[in-house]
C-alpha positions in Angstrom: 31.1 5.3 5.5 28.0 5.2 3.2 27.9 7.7 0.3 25.2 8.7 -2.2 25.9 9.7 -5.8 24.8 13.2 -6.7 23.3 13.0 -10.2 22.4 15.9 -12.6 19.1 15.0 -14.2 19.8 17.2 -17.2 23.1 15.6 -18.1 22.9 12.2 -16.3 26.4 12.9 -14.9 27.4 12.1 -11.4 28.7 15.3 -9.9 29.9 14.0 -6.6 29.2 12.0 -3.5 27.2 12.9 -0.5 27.7 11.5 3.0 24.6 9.4 4.2 23.9 9.8 7.9 23.8 6.6 9.9 21.7 5.8 12.9 24.2 7.2 15.3 24.2 10.6 13.6 20.4 10.6 13.5 20.4 9.8 17.3 22.6 12.8 18.0 20.3 15.2 16.0 17.3 13.7 17.8 18.9 14.3 21.2 19.5 18.0 20.3 16.0 18.5 19.1 14.4 16.8 22.1 16.5 19.0 24.4 15.1 22.1 22.6 11.5 20.9 22.7 10.4 22.3 26.1 11.5 25.8 25.4 9.9 25.8 22.0 6.6 24.7 23.5 6.9 27.3 26.3 7.0 30.3 24.0 3.4 29.6 23.0 1.8 29.5 19.6 2.1 33.3 19.2 5.9 33.2 19.7 6.2 30.2 17.4 4.2 31.8 14.6 6.3 35.0 14.9 9.3 32.9 14.3 7.6 31.3 11.3 6.8 34.7 9.9 10.4 35.7 10.1 11.3 32.4 8.4 9.0 33.2 5.5 10.9 36.5 5.1 14.2 34.6 5.2 13.1 32.3 2.5 12.1 35.3 0.4 15.5 36.8 0.8 17.1 33.5 -0.4 14.5 33.0 -3.1 17.0 33.2 -6.0 19.4 30.7 -4.5 16.7 28.3 -3.6 15.4 28.4 -7.2 18.9 27.8 -8.6 19.4 24.7 -6.4 16.0 23.3 -7.2 16.7 23.7 -10.9 20.0 21.8 -10.3 18.1 19.2 -8.3 15.2 18.7 -10.7 16.2 20.1 -14.1 13.1 22.2 -14.4 12.7 26.0 -14.1 9.1 27.1 -14.1 7.9 24.6 -11.5 10.9 25.5 -9.3 9.9 29.2 -9.2 6.3 28.1 -8.3 7.6 25.7 -5.7 9.7 28.4 -3.8 6.8 30.9 -3.9 4.3 28.3 -2.7 6.6 27.4 0.2 6.9 31.0 1.2 3.2 31.4 1.1 2.7 28.2 3.1 4.9 29.5 5.9 3.1 32.9 5.9 -0.3 31.2 5.9 0.4 29.0 9.0 2.0 32.0 10.8 -1.3 33.8 10.3 -3.8 31.0 10.9 -2.3 28.8 13.5 -3.0 30.9 16.6 -6.8 30.8 16.0 -6.7 27.1 15.0 -4.9 26.1 18.2 -6.8 28.3 20.6 -8.1 26.3 23.4 -11.9 26.5 23.7 -13.6 28.1 26.7 -14.3 25.8 29.6 -17.6 24.0 29.4 -19.8 22.1 31.9 -19.2 18.4 31.7 -22.0 15.8 31.6 -21.8 15.9 35.4 -23.1 19.4 36.3 -20.5 20.4 38.9 -17.5 19.2 36.9 -15.9 21.6 34.4 -14.3 20.4 31.2 -11.2 22.3 29.9 -9.5 21.3 26.7 -5.8 21.3 26.0 -3.7 20.5 22.9 -0.4 18.7 23.7 2.1 18.7 20.8 4.0 15.6 19.8 7.6 16.4 21.0 9.4 15.3 17.8 7.9 14.9 14.3 9.8 13.1 11.5 9.2 14.2 7.9 10.4 11.9 5.0 9.9 13.7 1.7 10.2 12.8 -2.0 12.2 14.2 -5.0 9.5 15.7 -7.2 8.9 18.9 -5.1 11.9 18.7 -2.8 11.5 22.0 -0.9 7.7 22.2 -0.7 7.2 18.6 0.4 10.0 18.9 3.0 8.1 21.8 4.7 4.4 21.2 3.9 4.1 19.1 7.1 7.1 20.6 9.0 5.7 24.1 9.2 2.3 23.3 10.8 4.1 20.8 13.1 6.4 23.6 14.2 3.5 26.0 14.7 1.7 23.3 16.8 4.8 23.2 19.1 6.6 20.1 17.8 10.3 20.0 16.9 11.0 18.5 13.5 13.6 16.3 11.8 13.3 16.2 8.0 14.8 13.5 5.8 14.6 14.8 2.2 15.1 12.6 -0.8 18.7 11.7 -1.5 17.9 12.2 -5.2 17.4 16.0 -4.8 19.5 17.3 -1.8 21.1 20.5 -3.2 18.3 22.8 -1.8 19.2 21.8 1.7 22.2 24.2 2.0 20.3 27.4 1.2 17.3 26.2 3.3 19.7 25.8 6.3 21.0 29.3 5.6 17.5 30.7 5.8 16.8 28.7 9.0 20.0 30.1 10.6 18.5 33.6 10.3 15.8 32.6 12.7 17.8 31.2 15.6 14.9 30.0 17.7 13.6 28.0 14.7 17.1 26.7 13.8 17.2 25.1 17.3 14.1 23.0 16.7 14.2 21.9 13.1 17.0 20.1 11.2 17.6 18.1 8.0 19.5 14.9 7.6 20.7 13.5 4.3 20.6 9.8 3.6 18.8 6.9 1.8 16.5 4.2 3.1 18.5 3.2 6.1 18.6 6.9 7.3 14.8 7.1 6.9 14.4 4.0 9.0 16.5 5.5 11.7 14.3 8.6 11.7 11.1 6.5 12.0 12.7 4.7 14.9 13.6 7.9 16.8 10.5 10.2 16.4 7.1 10.4 18.0 5.1 10.9 14.8 6.1 10.5 11.1 4.8 12.1 8.0 5.9 10.3 4.8 5.3 11.3 1.2 6.3 8.8 -1.5 5.4 5.5 -3.1 2.9 3.0 -1.8 5.6 0.4 -1.5 7.8 2.5 0.8 4.8 4.0 2.6 3.7 0.5 3.6 7.1 -0.2 5.1 7.0 3.2 7.0 3.5 2.5 8.3 4.4 -1.0 9.5 7.5 0.3 11.2 5.6 3.1 12.9 2.8 0.7 14.0 5.4 -1.5 15.7 6.5 1.5 17.7 2.8 2.6 18.4 3.4 6.1 16.8 1.1 7.8 14.3 2.1 7.7 10.6 0.5 10.1 8.1 1.1 8.7 4.7 0.6 10.6 1.4 1.3 8.1 -1.3 0.9 7.5 -5.0 -1.9 8.4 -7.3 -3.3 7.4 -10.7 -5.7 10.3 -11.0 -8.5 9.9 -13.5 -10.2 12.7 -15.5 -13.7 12.2 -16.8 -14.9 14.2 -19.8 -18.7 14.0 -20.3 -20.5 14.7 -23.5 -21.7 18.2 -22.7 -18.3 19.5 -21.4 -16.5 22.4 -22.8 -14.1 20.3 -24.9 -11.4 23.0 -25.5 -11.4 23.8 -21.8 -11.2 20.2 -20.8 -8.3 19.6 -23.2 -6.3 22.6 -21.9 -6.8 21.7 -18.2 -6.0 18.0 -18.6 -2.9 18.8 -20.7 -1.7 21.0 -17.9 -2.6 18.6 -15.1 -1.0 15.7 -17.0 2.2 17.3 -18.2 3.2 20.0 -15.6 6.4 19.1 -13.8 6.9 16.5 -16.6 4.0 14.5 -15.1 6.1 13.9 -11.9 3.4 14.6 -9.3 1.2 12.2 -7.4 -1.7 14.5 -8.3 -1.0 14.4 -12.0 -3.9 13.3 -14.3 -2.7 9.9 -15.5 -6.0 8.4 -17.0 -8.7 10.0 -19.1 -12.2 8.6 -19.7 -14.2 10.5 -22.4 -17.8 9.8 -23.5 -18.0 8.4 -27.1 -20.0 11.3 -28.7 -17.2 13.8 -28.0 -14.2 11.5 -28.0 -12.8 12.4 -31.4 -13.1 16.1 -30.8 -11.5 15.8 -27.3 -8.6 13.6 -28.5 -7.9 16.0 -31.4 -7.9 19.0 -29.0 -5.7 17.2 -26.5 -3.1 16.3 -29.2 -3.0 19.9 -30.2 -2.3 21.0 -26.6 0.4 18.3 -26.3 2.2 19.3 -29.5 2.3 22.9 -28.3 4.6 22.0 -25.4 8.4 22.0 -25.8 11.1 20.2 -24.1 13.1 22.5 -21.8 16.4 22.0 -23.6 19.1 23.1 -23.9 18.2 25.7 -21.3 15.7 25.0 -18.5 13.8 28.1 -19.4 13.5 27.1 -23.1 10.3 25.0 -22.7 7.7 23.6 -20.4 8.8 19.9 -20.1 11.8 19.1 -17.9 13.7 15.9 -17.8 12.8 12.8 -15.8 14.4 13.6 -12.4 15.1 10.2 -10.9 17.3 7.7 -12.8 15.3 4.8 -11.3 12.1 6.3 -12.8 13.4 6.3 -16.3 13.2 2.5 -16.6 9.7 2.5 -15.2 8.5 4.9 -17.8 10.3 3.0 -20.6 8.6 -0.2 -19.4 5.1 1.4 -19.3 5.5 2.7 -22.9 6.8 -0.6 -24.2 4.0 -2.6 -22.5 1.3 -0.3 -23.9 2.7 -0.6 -27.4 3.0 -4.3 -27.2 -0.7 -4.6 -26.1 -1.9 -2.4 -29.0 -1.9 1.2 -27.8 -1.1 3.9 -30.3 0.7 7.1 -29.5 -0.8 10.1 -31.3 2.1 12.2 -30.1 5.3 11.3 -28.2 5.5 7.7 -27.3 9.3 7.3 -27.0 11.8 8.6 -24.5 14.5 10.8 -25.9 18.1 11.4 -24.7 19.3 15.0 -24.8 22.7 16.0 -23.4 22.8 12.9 -21.3 19.4 13.5 -19.6 16.2 11.6 -20.4 13.0 13.3 -21.5 9.5 12.0 -22.1 7.8 14.1 -24.7 4.1 14.8 -24.0 2.4 11.5 -25.0 -1.3 10.9 -25.8 -2.1 7.2 -26.1 -5.3 5.8 -27.5 -6.6 2.2 -27.9 -5.6 1.6 -24.3 -7.0 -1.2 -22.2 -7.2 -1.6 -18.4 -4.6 -4.4 -18.3 -1.9 -2.0 -19.6 0.6 -0.9 -16.9 0.2 2.7 -18.2 -3.4 2.5 -17.1 -3.1 0.4 -13.9 0.2 1.6 -12.4 1.6 5.0 -11.5 3.7 6.2 -14.5 4.9 9.6 -13.1 5.6 10.9 -16.6 4.1 13.0 -19.4 1.8 10.2 -20.5 -2.0 10.5 -20.9 -3.8 7.3 -21.9 -7.3 8.1 -23.2 -10.1 5.5 -23.1 -13.4 6.1 -24.9 -16.4 5.0 -22.7 -20.1 4.5 -23.6 -21.6 6.8 -20.9 -21.1 8.5 -17.5 -21.8 5.2 -15.7 -19.0 3.5 -17.5 -16.6 6.4 -16.9 -17.2 6.3 -13.2 -16.7 2.5 -13.0 -13.5 2.8 -14.9 -12.2 5.7 -12.8 -12.9 3.8 -9.6 -11.2 0.6 -10.9 -7.9 1.3 -9.3 -6.0 0.7 -6.1 -5.4 4.5 -5.9 -7.7 7.2 -4.7 -5.8 10.4 -4.3 -7.7 12.9 -6.5 -9.6 13.2 -9.8 -11.3 15.6 -12.2 -14.7 15.8 -13.8 -15.7 18.0 -16.8 -19.3 18.5 -17.6 -21.7 21.2 -18.7 -23.9 21.9 -15.7 -21.8 22.1 -12.6 -24.5 20.0 -10.8 -23.9 17.2 -13.2 -20.1 17.3 -12.6 -20.7 17.4 -8.8 -23.1 14.4 -9.0 -20.4 12.4 -10.8 -17.6 13.6 -8.4 -19.5 12.5 -5.3 -19.4 8.9 -6.7 -15.7 8.9 -7.3 -13.4 7.1 -4.8 -10.9 10.0 -4.4 -10.0 12.4 -1.7 -10.3 15.6 -3.8 -12.1 16.1 -7.1 -11.7 19.2 -9.3 -14.9 20.2 -11.2 -14.4 21.6 -14.7 -10.7 22.0 -13.8 -7.9 19.6 -12.9 -5.3 19.1 -10.1 -6.7 22.0 -8.1 -5.7 20.3 -4.9 -2.0 21.0 -5.8 -2.8 24.7 -5.6 -5.7 25.1 -3.2 -4.7 24.0 0.2 -7.8 25.1 2.1 -10.0 22.2 1.5 -9.7 19.2 3.8 -9.4 15.8 2.1 -8.6 12.2 2.9 -6.5 10.0 0.6 -8.6 7.0 -0.4 -7.5 3.4 -0.8 -3.7 2.9 -1.2 -3.1 6.6 -1.8 -2.6 7.3 1.8 -3.5 7.0 5.5 -4.2 9.5 8.2 -5.7 12.9 8.7 -6.0 15.6 6.1 -2.8 17.4 5.0 -4.9 20.2 3.7 -7.2 22.6 5.3 -7.5 23.9 8.9 -7.7 20.4 10.4 -4.2 19.5 9.2 -2.5 21.2 12.1 -4.4 19.1 14.6 -2.4 16.0 13.4 0.5 17.3 15.5 -1.3 17.7 18.8 -3.1 15.3 21.1 -6.3 16.4 22.8 -6.0 16.4 26.6 -9.2 16.7 28.7 -8.7 18.6 32.0 -11.7 17.7 34.3 -12.0 20.2 37.1 -13.8 19.7 40.4 -14.3 23.1 42.1 -14.4 21.5 45.5 -17.7 19.5 45.6 -17.8 16.1 47.3 -18.6 13.5 44.7 -21.8 11.7 45.5 -20.2 8.4 44.4 -17.3 8.6 46.9 -17.2 6.1 49.7 -18.9 7.5 52.8 -16.6 9.2 55.3 -18.2 7.3 58.1 -17.8 3.9 56.5 -20.5 1.4 55.8 
């Protein structure tokens, strides 16, 4: 029987072992969910959204416990509060908006005048969601909730690194029996995730490019859709006429919130030479204001590195940068506190494109800053990446920021702000390059990922002129 070690990110201690579900257990859950699918579809979008509204209320009732378990899972406090509140808001938003978004349009004449075209939306019966460890609750439900509203049943495989939130989430689900019948969670590692992909009709995956490629290939072999939200190496561009103090504050937040452990974190900064010294000085001031959240999670802004595997990646990136000539103006070394590992907010200068900290996803509180000659050089450098998730541009006139943004190869660009896509879910976006594949997770269109359009072509009783003659030839 496979087991998974349950690690405390603040102490590094192993607190116990978790059972990892095998393919047989996944198959049993899948059978139960598939059996419930027809009744869930039959209650219609209004009935489903009423259940989701009650689920949002149940999450609110268990808010304190969910926050506590997320703190235990991730070691950070402030972001856990935001995560729970954002998840409740997500459930409420879809409960309110889904009926209008899934309304079938009025029948229309087809291209043949006497034929009527009616449009139906047919949900995928079973959606699989495989979610990561950096925002365990939110990213387990960000795809699951609209899929449920659309009429799908859902099986979620959260990260084995952060599984403690599952118990209170199940308690909240149990308070909405019709919802508990059509959504479940399964704990496990890679092999469990593979079993999920092998059993569902559509898969949503959030995680690394490496694992996302494997998920996509497995889904392709089964001819099922795969929506992949993968890594990022988000750039920020600071142009010469930007508000420097504002840019420094925004980039510090976007680079250091959640200890930099977000695919939408700013991980590269390109600043025009005339304002580089002022910007770097301001960014260092912002970085030095932040405190490690130790010994209590509420004591500071920067939590520990959540995943043990990530610690070595961050250490390698810092060592590589140092060996190639980068200088840390603040931070620059990992610290051990109480058995956990923290990355103090780090501002690097004298960086070059060949450094891992510039080319690869660091997922830590590290901001490498490169001075560029002009806007053209900044755009070239920002686009020189395999990633294209999101970006930021700071300029004086908003028109200048927008012109630069439209030339960036990224799915969402914040203008005179940063990482807005993590907070504003109304704008539709596509992940560019290796940062993802499939339709928009954000905005009204995102719910359409979970339905297939079906054309109903109605003949009111007119003999088609192209039929064979009743008398024969």
